[in-house]
C-alpha positions in Angstrom: 1.0 0.5 -11.5 1.5 3.7 -9.4 -1.4 5.1 -10.7 -3.7 1.8 -9.4 -2.2 2.5 -5.9 -3.1 5.8 -5.8 -6.6 4.7 -6.5 -6.7 2.2 -3.8 -5.2 4.9 -1.5 -7.8 7.3 -2.4 -10.5 4.6 -2.1 -9.1 3.6 1.5 -9.1 7.6 2.2 -12.8 7.6 1.6 -13.5 4.7 3.9 -11.4 5.9 6.7 -13.6 9.1 6.6 -16.8 7.3 6.5 -15.3 5.9 9.9 -14.3 9.1 11.5 -10.8 8.1 11.3 -9.6 11.6 9.7 -5.9 11.1 10.7 -5.8 8.2 8.4 -7.9 9.5 6.2 -5.6 12.6 5.4 -2.3 10.0 5.3 -4.2 8.2 2.6 -5.0 11.1 0.7 -1.8 12.3 0.8 -0.4 8.8 -0.1 -2.8 9.0 -3.2 -2.0 12.5 -4.4 1.9 11.8 -4.5 1.4 8.4 -6.4 -0.7 9.9 -8.8 1.7 13.0 -9.5 4.8 10.6 -9.7 3.1 8.5 -11.9 2.0 11.2 -13.8 5.7 12.6 -14.0 7.1 9.1 -14.8 4.9 8.8 -17.7 6.4 12.4 -18.9 10.0 11.0 -18.9 11.2 11.8 -15.3 13.3 9.1 -14.4 14.6 10.1 -10.4 12.1 11.6 -7.9 13.4 11.5 -4.7 10.9 13.5 -2.5 7.7 12.7 -1.0 6.6 16.3 -1.2 3.4 16.8 -3.1 4.2 20.5 -3.0 7.7 19.9 -4.6 6.5 17.2 -7.3 3.2 19.3 -8.3 5.0 22.3 -10.3 6.2 19.5 -12.5 2.8 18.5 -13.8 2.6 19.6 -17.4 0.1 22.3 -18.1 -2.3 20.2 -20.2 -2.5 17.6 -17.6 -6.1 17.0 -16.3 -4.7 17.1 -12.9 -4.6 20.8 -13.4 -8.4 21.0 -13.2 -8.3 19.5 -9.6 -8.6 22.0 -6.6 
C-alpha cells in the first residue's frame, strides 16, 4: 500500500512542477521517497521505523535493491 501512495505522491510532484509550484513539488517528492524507502524496508522485515528522515532510512536499503541505482 505504501508503494502505491509513493507513486501517487511522485505523480503529484510532477504536476506541481509543471505548475511552477516548486515548494509543493519538493515536499511531495520527499514524501514519495520516504514512503518508497519505508515500503521496501518493511518488505525486508523492518517492523518499526520512527523517523521521517530519508537520509536516516536510506542506509537500510539492501545492496541488491533497484533503489541503489537511483541518483
